Biopython code that builds the backbone (N, CA, C, O; Angstrom):
import numpy as np
from Bio.PDB.StructureBuilder import StructureBuilder

atoms = [
    (1, "UNK", "N", (18.291, 25.522, -27.406)),
    (1, "UNK", "CA", (18.266, 24.717, -26.185)),
    (1, "UNK", "C", (19.521, 24.867, -25.378)),
    (1, "UNK", "O", (20.584, 25.022, -25.979)),
    (2, "UNK", "N", (19.490, 24.834, -24.090)),
    (2, "UNK", "CA", (20.647, 24.985, -23.209)),
    (2, "UNK", "C", (20.632, 23.741, -22.276)),
    (2, "UNK", "O", (19.588, 23.203, -21.910)),
    (3, "UNK", "N", (21.873, 23.332, -21.922)),
    (3, "UNK", "CA", (21.908, 22.182, -20.912)),
    (3, "UNK", "C", (21.575, 22.696, -19.545)),
    (3, "UNK", "O", (21.845, 23.862, -19.255)),
    (4, "UNK", "N", (21.048, 21.951, -18.758)),
    (4, "UNK", "CA", (20.796, 22.298, -17.344)),
    (4, "UNK", "C", (22.058, 22.025, -16.558)),
    (4, "UNK", "O", (22.658, 20.961, -16.717)),
    (5, "UNK", "N", (22.502, 22.997, -15.672)),
    (5, "UNK", "CA", (23.583, 22.871, -14.791)),
    (5, "UNK", "C", (22.967, 22.905, -13.489)),
    (5, "UNK", "O", (22.822, 23.969, -12.886)),
    (6, "UNK", "N", (22.558, 21.673, -12.976)),
    (6, "UNK", "CA", (21.887, 21.591, -11.690)),
    (6, "UNK", "C", (22.883, 21.975, -10.569)),
    (6, "UNK", "O", (24.068, 21.645, -10.594)),
    (7, "UNK", "N", (22.295, 22.710, -9.571)),
    (7, "UNK", "CA", (23.135, 22.939, -8.343)),
    (7, "UNK", "C", (22.460, 22.220, -7.291)),
    (7, "UNK", "O", (21.256, 22.379, -7.093)),
    (8, "UNK", "N", (23.239, 21.363, -6.542)),
    (8, "UNK", "CA", (22.678, 20.536, -5.502)),
    (8, "UNK", "C", (22.207, 21.367, -4.304)),
    (8, "UNK", "O", (22.957, 22.209, -3.810)),
    (9, "UNK", "N", (20.959, 21.140, -3.826)),
    (9, "UNK", "CA", (20.470, 21.720, -2.672)),
    (9, "UNK", "C", (20.477, 20.658, -1.591)),
    (9, "UNK", "O", (19.647, 19.750, -1.554)),
    (10, "UNK", "N", (21.572, 20.835, -0.610)),
    (10, "UNK", "CA", (21.898, 19.864, 0.399)),
    (10, "UNK", "C", (21.979, 20.457, 1.762)),
    (10, "UNK", "O", (22.315, 19.734, 2.700)),
    (11, "UNK", "N", (21.702, 21.700, 1.946)),
    (11, "UNK", "CA", (21.730, 22.229, 3.313)),
    (11, "UNK", "C", (20.503, 23.261, 3.520)),
    (11, "UNK", "O", (20.146, 23.984, 2.589)),
    (12, "UNK", "N", (19.954, 23.290, 4.625)),
    (12, "UNK", "CA", (18.836, 24.103, 4.927)),
    (12, "UNK", "C", (19.271, 25.622, 4.745)),
    (12, "UNK", "O", (18.472, 26.434, 4.277)),
    (13, "UNK", "N", (20.439, 25.952, 5.090)),
    (13, "UNK", "CA", (20.893, 27.413, 5.020)),
    (13, "UNK", "C", (20.955, 27.875, 3.532)),
    (13, "UNK", "O", (20.939, 29.078, 3.272)),
    (14, "UNK", "N", (21.025, 26.948, 2.572)),
    (14, "UNK", "CA", (20.993, 27.322, 1.143)),
    (14, "UNK", "C", (19.809, 27.998, 0.790)),
    (14, "UNK", "O", (19.819, 28.864, -0.085)),
    (15, "UNK", "N", (18.615, 27.616, 1.504)),
    (15, "UNK", "CA", (17.387, 28.230, 1.129)),
    (15, "UNK", "C", (17.443, 29.789, 1.344)),
    (15, "UNK", "O", (16.986, 30.566, 0.506)),
    (16, "UNK", "N", (18.012, 30.185, 2.479)),
    (16, "UNK", "CA", (18.105, 31.745, 2.574)),
    (16, "UNK", "C", (19.007, 32.307, 1.555)),
    (16, "UNK", "O", (18.781, 33.440, 1.130)),
    (17, "UNK", "N", (20.079, 31.574, 1.092)),
    (17, "UNK", "CA", (20.946, 31.995, 0.034)),
    (17, "UNK", "C", (20.097, 32.135, -1.245)),
    (17, "UNK", "O", (20.207, 33.133, -1.957)),
    (18, "UNK", "N", (19.260, 31.137, -1.528)),
    (18, "UNK", "CA", (18.483, 31.206, -2.723)),
    (18, "UNK", "C", (17.502, 32.357, -2.776)),
    (18, "UNK", "O", (17.336, 33.043, -3.784)),
    (19, "UNK", "N", (16.858, 32.532, -1.623)),
    (19, "UNK", "CA", (15.939, 33.655, -1.527)),
    (19, "UNK", "C", (16.705, 34.940, -1.759)),
    (19, "UNK", "O", (16.220, 35.757, -2.543)),
    (20, "UNK", "N", (17.819, 35.194, -1.174)),
    (20, "UNK", "CA", (18.627, 36.376, -1.327)),
    (20, "UNK", "C", (19.046, 36.494, -2.760)),
    (20, "UNK", "O", (18.907, 37.577, -3.328)),
    (21, "UNK", "N", (19.546, 35.467, -3.382)),
    (21, "UNK", "CA", (19.971, 35.500, -4.756)),
    (21, "UNK", "C", (18.810, 35.822, -5.754)),
    (21, "UNK", "O", (18.995, 36.456, -6.793)),
    (22, "UNK", "N", (17.565, 35.319, -5.340)),
    (22, "UNK", "CA", (16.525, 35.517, -6.324)),
    (22, "UNK", "C", (16.164, 37.030, -6.532)),
    (22, "UNK", "O", (15.363, 37.344, -7.411)),
    (23, "UNK", "N", (16.758, 37.970, -5.721)),
    (23, "UNK", "CA", (16.537, 39.341, -5.994)),
    (23, "UNK", "C", (17.363, 39.764, -7.109)),
    (23, "UNK", "O", (17.085, 40.828, -7.662)),
    (24, "UNK", "N", (18.355, 39.058, -7.514)),
    (24, "UNK", "CA", (19.250, 39.301, -8.659)),
    (24, "UNK", "C", (18.854, 38.437, -9.859)),
    (24, "UNK", "O", (18.841, 38.914, -10.993)),
    (25, "UNK", "N", (18.547, 37.225, -9.618)),
    (25, "UNK", "CA", (18.214, 36.326, -10.768)),
    (25, "UNK", "C", (17.158, 35.316, -10.195)),
    (25, "UNK", "O", (17.210, 34.907, -9.035)),
    (26, "UNK", "N", (16.216, 34.955, -11.082)),
    (26, "UNK", "CA", (15.212, 34.069, -10.848)),
    (26, "UNK", "C", (15.813, 32.669, -10.553)),
    (26, "UNK", "O", (16.777, 32.276, -11.211)),
    (27, "UNK", "N", (15.288, 31.953, -9.626)),
    (27, "UNK", "CA", (15.761, 30.635, -9.207)),
    (27, "UNK", "C", (14.657, 29.566, -9.361)),
    (27, "UNK", "O", (13.469, 29.871, -9.255)),
    (28, "UNK", "N", (15.061, 28.351, -9.603)),
    (28, "UNK", "CA", (14.107, 27.222, -9.673)),
    (28, "UNK", "C", (14.623, 26.148, -8.698)),
    (28, "UNK", "O", (15.821, 25.875, -8.632)),
    (29, "UNK", "N", (13.672, 25.539, -7.932)),
    (29, "UNK", "CA", (13.963, 24.364, -7.197)),
    (29, "UNK", "C", (13.270, 23.210, -7.694)),
    (29, "UNK", "O", (12.043, 23.267, -7.768)),
    (30, "UNK", "N", (13.872, 22.181, -8.043)),
    (30, "UNK", "CA", (13.245, 20.862, -8.499)),
    (30, "UNK", "C", (13.331, 19.868, -7.451)),
    (30, "UNK", "O", (14.426, 19.353, -7.227)),
    (31, "UNK", "N", (12.283, 19.524, -6.763)),
    (31, "UNK", "CA", (12.185, 18.496, -5.642)),
    (31, "UNK", "C", (11.952, 17.194, -6.333)),
    (31, "UNK", "O", (10.877, 16.908, -6.859)),
    (32, "UNK", "N", (13.098, 16.342, -6.310)),
    (32, "UNK", "CA", (13.145, 15.085, -7.024)),
    (32, "UNK", "C", (13.241, 13.897, -6.132)),
    (32, "UNK", "O", (14.080, 13.862, -5.232)),
    (33, "UNK", "N", (12.392, 12.904, -6.357)),
    (33, "UNK", "CA", (12.544, 11.714, -5.586)),
    (33, "UNK", "C", (13.171, 10.674, -6.518)),
    (33, "UNK", "O", (12.618, 10.338, -7.565)),
    (34, "UNK", "N", (14.331, 10.180, -6.111)),
    (34, "UNK", "CA", (15.007, 9.245, -6.944)),
    (34, "UNK", "C", (14.431, 7.873, -6.948)),
    (34, "UNK", "O", (14.883, 6.985, -7.670)),
    (35, "UNK", "N", (13.402, 7.703, -6.112)),
    (35, "UNK", "CA", (12.730, 6.412, -6.053)),
    (35, "UNK", "C", (11.377, 6.338, -6.950)),
    (35, "UNK", "O", (10.685, 5.322, -7.012)),
    (36, "UNK", "N", (11.099, 7.516, -7.618)),
    (36, "UNK", "CA", (9.845, 7.634, -8.152)),
    (36, "UNK", "C", (10.039, 7.859, -9.802)),
    (36, "UNK", "O", (10.656, 8.806, -10.289)),
    (37, "UNK", "N", (9.458, 6.910, -10.476)),
    (37, "UNK", "CA", (9.576, 6.939, -11.955)),
    (37, "UNK", "C", (8.966, 8.224, -12.554)),
    (37, "UNK", "O", (9.477, 8.726, -13.555)),
    (38, "UNK", "N", (7.900, 8.755, -11.970)),
    (38, "UNK", "CA", (7.189, 9.998, -12.522)),
    (38, "UNK", "C", (8.154, 11.169, -12.295)),
    (38, "UNK", "O", (8.234, 12.065, -13.136)),
    (39, "UNK", "N", (8.860, 11.176, -11.213)),
    (39, "UNK", "CA", (9.904, 12.256, -10.872)),
    (39, "UNK", "C", (11.004, 12.231, -11.912)),
    (39, "UNK", "O", (11.431, 13.249, -12.457)),
    (40, "UNK", "N", (11.456, 10.947, -12.163)),
    (40, "UNK", "CA", (12.544, 10.745, -13.280)),
    (40, "UNK", "C", (12.047, 11.186, -14.669)),
    (40, "UNK", "O", (12.818, 11.724, -15.463)),
    (41, "UNK", "N", (10.794, 10.961, -14.947)),
    (41, "UNK", "CA", (10.168, 11.425, -16.203)),
    (41, "UNK", "C", (10.145, 12.948, -16.238)),
    (41, "UNK", "O", (10.553, 13.550, -17.230)),
    (42, "UNK", "N", (9.686, 13.555, -15.201)),
    (42, "UNK", "CA", (9.594, 15.063, -15.169)),
    (42, "UNK", "C", (10.968, 15.649, -15.333)),
    (42, "UNK", "O", (11.146, 16.540, -16.163)),
    (43, "UNK", "N", (12.009, 15.169, -14.541)),
    (43, "UNK", "CA", (13.317, 15.637, -14.708)),
    (43, "UNK", "C", (13.920, 15.477, -16.115)),
    (43, "UNK", "O", (14.606, 16.348, -16.650)),
    (44, "UNK", "N", (13.603, 14.278, -16.674)),
    (44, "UNK", "CA", (14.117, 14.180, -18.132)),
    (44, "UNK", "C", (13.455, 15.015, -19.121)),
    (44, "UNK", "O", (14.087, 15.429, -20.093)),
    (45, "UNK", "N", (12.125, 15.317, -18.929)),
    (45, "UNK", "CA", (11.333, 16.128, -19.785)),
    (45, "UNK", "C", (11.976, 17.622, -19.703)),
    (45, "UNK", "O", (12.129, 18.315, -20.709)),
    (46, "UNK", "N", (12.300, 17.999, -18.513)),
    (46, "UNK", "CA", (12.952, 19.380, -18.336)),
    (46, "UNK", "C", (14.309, 19.383, -18.992)),
    (46, "UNK", "O", (14.659, 20.323, -19.706)),
    (47, "UNK", "N", (15.059, 18.362, -18.761)),
    (47, "UNK", "CA", (16.417, 18.313, -19.417)),
    (47, "UNK", "C", (16.359, 18.317, -20.899)),
    (47, "UNK", "O", (17.158, 18.974, -21.566)),
    (48, "UNK", "N", (15.465, 17.626, -21.394)),
    (48, "UNK", "CA", (15.252, 17.495, -22.871)),
    (48, "UNK", "C", (14.886, 18.776, -23.533)),
    (48, "UNK", "O", (15.323, 19.019, -24.658)),
    (49, "UNK", "N", (14.140, 19.578, -22.930)),
    (49, "UNK", "CA", (13.534, 20.748, -23.564)),
    (49, "UNK", "C", (13.955, 22.103, -22.797)),
    (49, "UNK", "O", (13.287, 23.124, -22.965)),
    (50, "UNK", "N", (15.009, 22.085, -22.005)),
    (50, "UNK", "CA", (15.423, 23.225, -21.242)),
    (50, "UNK", "C", (15.662, 24.389, -22.160)),
    (50, "UNK", "O", (16.431, 24.207, -23.105)),
    (51, "UNK", "N", (15.060, 25.644, -21.987)),
    (51, "UNK", "CA", (15.197, 26.725, -22.886)),
    (51, "UNK", "C", (15.717, 27.949, -22.143)),
    (51, "UNK", "O", (15.515, 29.074, -22.597)),
    (52, "UNK", "N", (16.394, 27.746, -20.990)),
    (52, "UNK", "CA", (16.877, 28.820, -20.233)),
    (52, "UNK", "C", (18.370, 28.859, -20.008)),
    (52, "UNK", "O", (18.975, 27.807, -19.803)),
    (53, "UNK", "N", (18.952, 29.941, -20.036)),
    (53, "UNK", "CA", (20.391, 30.047, -19.756)),
    (53, "UNK", "C", (20.557, 30.327, -18.285)),
    (53, "UNK", "O", (19.601, 30.651, -17.579)),
    (54, "UNK", "N", (21.825, 30.194, -17.822)),
    (54, "UNK", "CA", (22.080, 30.411, -16.415)),
    (54, "UNK", "C", (21.884, 31.886, -16.035)),
    (54, "UNK", "O", (21.619, 32.191, -14.872)),
    (55, "UNK", "N", (22.017, 32.843, -17.049)),
    (55, "UNK", "CA", (21.769, 34.150, -16.747)),
    (55, "UNK", "C", (20.229, 34.534, -16.659)),
    (55, "UNK", "O", (19.836, 35.623, -16.240)),
    (56, "UNK", "N", (19.446, 33.556, -17.085)),
    (56, "UNK", "CA", (17.943, 33.666, -17.080)),
    (56, "UNK", "C", (17.310, 33.011, -15.950)),
    (56, "UNK", "O", (16.321, 33.523, -15.425)),
    (57, "UNK", "N", (17.809, 31.904, -15.528)),
    (57, "UNK", "CA", (17.241, 31.044, -14.442)),
    (57, "UNK", "C", (18.323, 30.058, -13.809)),
    (57, "UNK", "O", (18.981, 29.285, -14.506)),
    (58, "UNK", "N", (18.439, 30.147, -12.522)),
    (58, "UNK", "CA", (19.405, 29.395, -11.841)),
    (58, "UNK", "C", (18.670, 28.180, -11.209)),
    (58, "UNK", "O", (17.867, 28.389, -10.300)),
    (59, "UNK", "N", (18.927, 26.839, -11.681)),
    (59, "UNK", "CA", (18.315, 25.710, -11.249)),
    (59, "UNK", "C", (19.001, 25.008, -10.142)),
    (59, "UNK", "O", (20.218, 24.823, -10.142)),
    (60, "UNK", "N", (18.178, 24.605, -9.163)),
    (60, "UNK", "CA", (18.673, 23.861, -7.972)),
    (60, "UNK", "C", (17.848, 22.542, -7.988)),
    (60, "UNK", "O", (16.669, 22.534, -8.343)),
    (61, "UNK", "N", (18.541, 21.386, -7.573)),
    (61, "UNK", "CA", (17.846, 20.091, -7.413)),
    (61, "UNK", "C", (17.944, 19.680, -6.023)),
    (61, "UNK", "O", (19.006, 19.804, -5.413)),
    (62, "UNK", "N", (16.837, 19.170, -5.455)),
    (62, "UNK", "CA", (16.820, 18.641, -4.104)),
    (62, "UNK", "C", (16.451, 17.175, -4.200)),
    (62, "UNK", "O", (15.404, 16.817, -4.739)),
    (63, "UNK", "N", (17.313, 16.340, -3.675)),
    (63, "UNK", "CA", (17.078, 14.882, -3.536)),
    (63, "UNK", "C", (16.156, 14.663, -2.389)),
    (63, "UNK", "O", (16.591, 14.762, -1.242)),
    (64, "UNK", "N", (14.953, 14.380, -2.614)),
    (64, "UNK", "CA", (13.898, 14.220, -1.557)),
    (64, "UNK", "C", (14.207, 13.053, -0.585)),
    (64, "UNK", "O", (13.934, 13.153, 0.611)),
    (65, "UNK", "N", (14.758, 11.985, -1.094)),
    (65, "UNK", "CA", (15.027, 10.838, -0.230)),
    (65, "UNK", "C", (16.134, 11.180, 0.745)),
    (65, "UNK", "O", (16.028, 10.833, 1.921)),
    (66, "UNK", "N", (17.223, 11.867, 0.296)),
    (66, "UNK", "CA", (18.301, 12.143, 1.224)),
    (66, "UNK", "C", (18.102, 13.362, 2.104)),
    (66, "UNK", "O", (18.619, 13.424, 3.220)),
    (67, "UNK", "N", (17.299, 14.398, 1.563)),
    (67, "UNK", "CA", (17.179, 15.652, 2.246)),
    (67, "UNK", "C", (15.702, 16.001, 2.442)),
    (67, "UNK", "O", (15.315, 17.118, 2.097)),
    (68, "UNK", "N", (14.906, 15.168, 2.942)),
    (68, "UNK", "CA", (13.457, 15.418, 3.141)),
    (68, "UNK", "C", (13.249, 16.609, 4.190)),
    (68, "UNK", "O", (12.282, 17.363, 4.090)),
    (69, "UNK", "N", (14.116, 16.727, 5.107)),
    (69, "UNK", "CA", (13.971, 17.910, 6.047)),
    (69, "UNK", "C", (13.969, 19.266, 5.380)),
    (69, "UNK", "O", (13.278, 20.198, 5.793)),
    (70, "UNK", "N", (14.838, 19.346, 4.241)),
    (70, "UNK", "CA", (14.870, 20.536, 3.506)),
    (70, "UNK", "C", (13.533, 20.772, 2.791)),
    (70, "UNK", "O", (13.040, 21.899, 2.751)),
    (71, "UNK", "N", (12.949, 19.704, 2.227)),
    (71, "UNK", "CA", (11.656, 19.884, 1.604)),
    (71, "UNK", "C", (10.635, 20.388, 2.687)),
    (71, "UNK", "O", (9.800, 21.240, 2.382)),
    (72, "UNK", "N", (10.704, 19.876, 3.912)),
    (72, "UNK", "CA", (9.797, 20.274, 4.931)),
    (72, "UNK", "C", (9.924, 21.745, 5.147)),
    (72, "UNK", "O", (8.955, 22.490, 5.298)),
    (73, "UNK", "N", (11.169, 22.120, 5.152)),
    (73, "UNK", "CA", (11.500, 23.565, 5.508)),
    (73, "UNK", "C", (11.013, 24.505, 4.295)),
    (73, "UNK", "O", (10.569, 25.633, 4.509)),
    (74, "UNK", "N", (11.126, 23.980, 3.061)),
    (74, "UNK", "CA", (10.583, 24.622, 1.913)),
    (74, "UNK", "C", (8.984, 25.036, 2.005)),
    (74, "UNK", "O", (8.514, 26.154, 1.794)),
    (75, "UNK", "N", (8.307, 23.887, 2.362)),
    (75, "UNK", "CA", (6.938, 23.964, 2.602)),
    (75, "UNK", "C", (6.647, 25.046, 3.765)),
    (75, "UNK", "O", (5.764, 25.895, 3.636)),
    (76, "UNK", "N", (7.325, 24.962, 4.718)),
    (76, "UNK", "CA", (7.123, 25.913, 5.907)),
    (76, "UNK", "C", (7.518, 27.384, 5.522)),
    (76, "UNK", "O", (6.778, 28.318, 5.829)),
    (77, "UNK", "N", (8.696, 27.575, 4.845)),
    (77, "UNK", "CA", (9.107, 28.887, 4.481)),
    (77, "UNK", "C", (8.324, 29.549, 3.435)),
    (77, "UNK", "O", (8.066, 30.750, 3.511)),
    (78, "UNK", "N", (7.937, 28.816, 2.464)),
    (78, "UNK", "CA", (7.211, 29.337, 1.243)),
    (78, "UNK", "C", (5.646, 29.149, 1.227)),
    (78, "UNK", "O", (4.910, 29.683, 0.398)),
    (79, "UNK", "N", (5.244, 28.342, 2.220)),
    (79, "UNK", "CA", (3.814, 28.113, 2.384)),
    (79, "UNK", "C", (3.193, 27.302, 1.118)),
    (79, "UNK", "O", (2.024, 27.454, 0.763)),
    (80, "UNK", "N", (4.058, 26.471, 0.513)),
    (80, "UNK", "CA", (3.656, 25.645, -0.620)),
    (80, "UNK", "C", (3.563, 24.299, -0.303)),
    (80, "UNK", "O", (4.599, 23.700, -0.015)),
    (81, "UNK", "N", (2.380, 23.658, -0.307)),
    (81, "UNK", "CA", (2.197, 22.272, 0.113)),
    (81, "UNK", "C", (3.225, 21.334, -0.673)),
    (81, "UNK", "O", (3.469, 21.455, -1.874)),
    (82, "UNK", "N", (3.752, 20.453, 0.114)),
    (82, "UNK", "CA", (4.828, 19.431, -0.539)),
    (82, "UNK", "C", (4.144, 18.510, -1.544)),
    (82, "UNK", "O", (3.099, 17.915, -1.281)),
    (83, "UNK", "N", (4.790, 18.423, -2.713)),
    (83, "UNK", "CA", (4.434, 17.382, -3.724)),
    (83, "UNK", "C", (5.664, 16.767, -4.245)),
    (83, "UNK", "O", (6.756, 17.274, -3.990)),
    (84, "UNK", "N", (5.550, 15.689, -4.972)),
    (84, "UNK", "CA", (6.742, 15.054, -5.484)),
    (84, "UNK", "C", (6.410, 14.312, -6.744)),
    (84, "UNK", "O", (5.572, 13.411, -6.766)),
    (85, "UNK", "N", (7.054, 14.690, -7.739)),
    (85, "UNK", "CA", (8.066, 15.819, -7.982)),
    (85, "UNK", "C", (7.312, 17.176, -7.958)),
    (85, "UNK", "O", (6.090, 17.269, -8.071)),
    (86, "UNK", "N", (8.154, 18.205, -7.802)),
    (86, "UNK", "CA", (7.633, 19.564, -7.765)),
    (86, "UNK", "C", (8.651, 20.589, -8.082)),
    (86, "UNK", "O", (9.810, 20.459, -7.686)),
    (87, "UNK", "N", (8.261, 21.600, -8.782)),
    (87, "UNK", "CA", (9.216, 22.694, -9.004)),
    (87, "UNK", "C", (8.625, 23.952, -8.307)),
    (87, "UNK", "O", (7.412, 24.066, -8.130)),
    (88, "UNK", "N", (9.485, 24.848, -7.935)),
    (88, "UNK", "CA", (9.113, 26.161, -7.494)),
    (88, "UNK", "C", (10.005, 27.144, -8.150)),
    (88, "UNK", "O", (11.222, 26.960, -8.142)),
    (89, "UNK", "N", (9.484, 28.153, -8.704)),
    (89, "UNK", "CA", (10.242, 29.209, -9.375)),
    (89, "UNK", "C", (10.082, 30.416, -8.279)),
    (89, "UNK", "O", (9.015, 30.797, -7.798)),
    (90, "UNK", "N", (11.308, 30.897, -8.013)),
    (90, "UNK", "CA", (11.443, 31.906, -6.885)),
    (90, "UNK", "C", (12.073, 33.178, -7.523)),
    (90, "UNK", "O", (13.144, 33.146, -8.129)),
    (91, "UNK", "N", (11.335, 34.286, -7.343)),
    (91, "UNK", "CA", (11.762, 35.567, -7.891)),
    (91, "UNK", "C", (11.510, 36.682, -6.796)),
    (91, "UNK", "O", (10.408, 36.850, -6.273)),
    (92, "UNK", "N", (12.563, 37.380, -6.519)),
    (92, "UNK", "CA", (12.398, 38.468, -5.468)),
    (92, "UNK", "C", (11.883, 37.962, -4.161)),
    (92, "UNK", "O", (11.078, 38.619, -3.500)),
    (93, "UNK", "N", (12.383, 36.696, -3.748)),
    (93, "UNK", "CA", (12.009, 36.118, -2.484)),
    (93, "UNK", "C", (10.623, 35.378, -2.437)),
    (93, "UNK", "O", (10.256, 34.741, -1.450)),
    (94, "UNK", "N", (9.933, 35.507, -3.512)),
    (94, "UNK", "CA", (8.558, 34.954, -3.604)),
    (94, "UNK", "C", (8.492, 33.814, -4.588)),
    (94, "UNK", "O", (9.232, 33.805, -5.571)),
    (95, "UNK", "N", (7.578, 32.799, -4.336)),
    (95, "UNK", "CA", (7.378, 31.719, -5.244)),
    (95, "UNK", "C", (6.417, 32.280, -6.245)),
    (95, "UNK", "O", (5.308, 32.651, -5.861)),
    (96, "UNK", "N", (6.781, 32.372, -7.558)),
    (96, "UNK", "CA", (5.964, 32.890, -8.648)),
    (96, "UNK", "C", (5.312, 31.693, -9.389)),
    (96, "UNK", "O", (4.353, 31.914, -10.129)),
    (97, "UNK", "N", (5.790, 30.429, -9.222)),
    (97, "UNK", "CA", (5.222, 29.325, -9.820)),
    (97, "UNK", "C", (5.500, 28.083, -8.967)),
    (97, "UNK", "O", (6.634, 27.866, -8.541)),
    (98, "UNK", "N", (4.465, 27.267, -8.718)),
    (98, "UNK", "CA", (4.790, 25.910, -8.226)),
    (98, "UNK", "C", (3.987, 25.013, -9.045)),
    (98, "UNK", "O", (2.795, 25.254, -9.237)),
    (99, "UNK", "N", (4.616, 23.907, -9.580)),
    (99, "UNK", "CA", (3.994, 22.844, -10.428)),
    (99, "UNK", "C", (4.453, 21.537, -9.938)),
    (99, "UNK", "O", (5.556, 21.393, -9.410)),
    (100, "UNK", "N", (3.608, 20.583, -10.112)),
    (100, "UNK", "CA", (3.948, 19.183, -9.702)),
    (100, "UNK", "C", (3.571, 18.124, -10.744)),
    (100, "UNK", "O", (2.748, 18.350, -11.631)),
    (101, "UNK", "N", (4.178, 17.020, -10.603)),
    (101, "UNK", "CA", (3.881, 15.857, -11.441)),
    (101, "UNK", "C", (4.046, 16.266, -12.920)),
    (101, "UNK", "O", (5.055, 16.874, -13.280)),
    (102, "UNK", "N", (3.073, 15.941, -13.764)),
    (102, "UNK", "CA", (3.299, 16.153, -15.250)),
    (102, "UNK", "C", (2.954, 17.571, -15.629)),
    (102, "UNK", "O", (2.988, 17.939, -16.803)),
    (103, "UNK", "N", (2.597, 18.426, -14.561)),
    (103, "UNK", "CA", (2.532, 19.834, -14.959)),
    (103, "UNK", "C", (3.908, 20.533, -14.923)),
    (103, "UNK", "O", (4.006, 21.734, -15.175)),
    (104, "UNK", "N", (4.964, 19.766, -14.606)),
    (104, "UNK", "CA", (6.288, 20.314, -14.698)),
    (104, "UNK", "C", (6.766, 20.306, -16.092)),
    (104, "UNK", "O", (7.155, 19.256, -16.602)),
    (105, "UNK", "N", (6.756, 21.485, -16.771)),
    (105, "UNK", "CA", (7.095, 21.591, -18.112)),
    (105, "UNK", "C", (7.837, 22.897, -18.328)),
    (105, "UNK", "O", (7.646, 23.820, -17.536)),
    (106, "UNK", "N", (8.691, 23.037, -19.375)),
    (106, "UNK", "CA", (9.332, 24.228, -19.794)),
    (106, "UNK", "C", (8.263, 25.262, -20.158)),
    (106, "UNK", "O", (8.492, 26.451, -19.935)),
    (107, "UNK", "N", (7.146, 24.886, -20.687)),
    (107, "UNK", "CA", (6.057, 25.790, -21.041)),
    (107, "UNK", "C", (5.509, 26.517, -19.795)),
    (107, "UNK", "O", (5.262, 27.723, -19.767)),
    (108, "UNK", "N", (5.346, 25.658, -18.770)),
    (108, "UNK", "CA", (4.801, 26.111, -17.499)),
    (108, "UNK", "C", (5.882, 27.089, -16.973)),
    (108, "UNK", "O", (5.469, 28.185, -16.593)),
    (109, "UNK", "N", (7.017, 26.875, -16.911)),
    (109, "UNK", "CA", (8.097, 27.832, -16.439)),
    (109, "UNK", "C", (8.162, 29.063, -17.294)),
    (109, "UNK", "O", (8.402, 30.155, -16.778)),
    (110, "UNK", "N", (7.947, 28.922, -18.635)),
    (110, "UNK", "CA", (7.887, 30.018, -19.603)),
    (110, "UNK", "C", (6.732, 30.930, -19.235)),
    (110, "UNK", "O", (6.824, 32.132, -19.485)),
    (111, "UNK", "N", (5.729, 30.465, -18.700)),
    (111, "UNK", "CA", (4.557, 31.343, -18.385)),
    (111, "UNK", "C", (4.980, 32.419, -17.374)),
    (111, "UNK", "O", (4.313, 33.453, -17.326)),
    (112, "UNK", "N", (6.009, 32.262, -16.583)),
    (112, "UNK", "CA", (6.432, 33.246, -15.582)),
    (112, "UNK", "C", (7.836, 33.783, -15.959)),
    (112, "UNK", "O", (8.307, 34.714, -15.304)),
    (113, "UNK", "N", (8.491, 33.258, -16.942)),
    (113, "UNK", "CA", (9.890, 33.562, -17.244)),
    (113, "UNK", "C", (10.055, 33.493, -18.828)),
    (113, "UNK", "O", (9.540, 32.560, -19.443)),
    (114, "UNK", "N", (10.729, 34.423, -19.439)),
    (114, "UNK", "CA", (10.922, 34.413, -20.885)),
    (114, "UNK", "C", (12.224, 33.566, -21.170)),
    (114, "UNK", "O", (13.297, 33.843, -20.633)),
    (115, "UNK", "N", (12.070, 32.565, -22.010)),
    (115, "UNK", "CA", (13.314, 31.761, -22.271)),
    (115, "UNK", "C", (14.214, 32.473, -23.193)),
    (115, "UNK", "O", (13.717, 33.286, -23.972)),
    (116, "UNK", "N", (15.567, 32.248, -23.192)),
    (116, "UNK", "CA", (16.519, 32.754, -24.113)),
    (116, "UNK", "C", (16.589, 32.011, -25.326)),
    (116, "UNK", "O", (16.299, 30.817, -25.248)),
    (117, "UNK", "N", (16.922, 32.487, -26.450)),
    (117, "UNK", "CA", (16.987, 31.793, -27.708)),
    (117, "UNK", "C", (18.383, 31.259, -27.799)),
    (117, "UNK", "O", (18.733, 30.610, -28.785)),
]
sb = StructureBuilder()
sb.init_structure("model")
sb.init_model(0)
sb.init_chain("A")
sb.init_seg("    ")
for serial, (resi, resn, name, xyz) in enumerate(atoms, 1):
    if name == "N":
        sb.init_residue(resn, " ", resi, " ")
    sb.init_atom(name, np.array(xyz, "f"), 0.0, 1.0, " ", f" {name:<3s}", serial, name[0])
structure = sb.get_structure()
């Protein structure tokens, strides 16, 4: 198990940086509502069972309450309907997985990415 080192997603221009970086390394965006208990549960479940190293998957977290405009931009740029909570796995500029609510699990992420031991 590896600890998650969340990178804050706080600027719209970071989205193009994430897309560009995803050609080198797979990225994950976790859209988190600090006012939603289900979102807190999904975040805790990920953190408790995280099986990926930084070399394997780069995780970003978006505070939906503070940065809703960025979430809207994600929906527009990637064509993925907004949900909360929600994860998007991005590889080579494309969303290879989107999951929401209680479907947000390490197992779901593992279906598109091999965890490190």
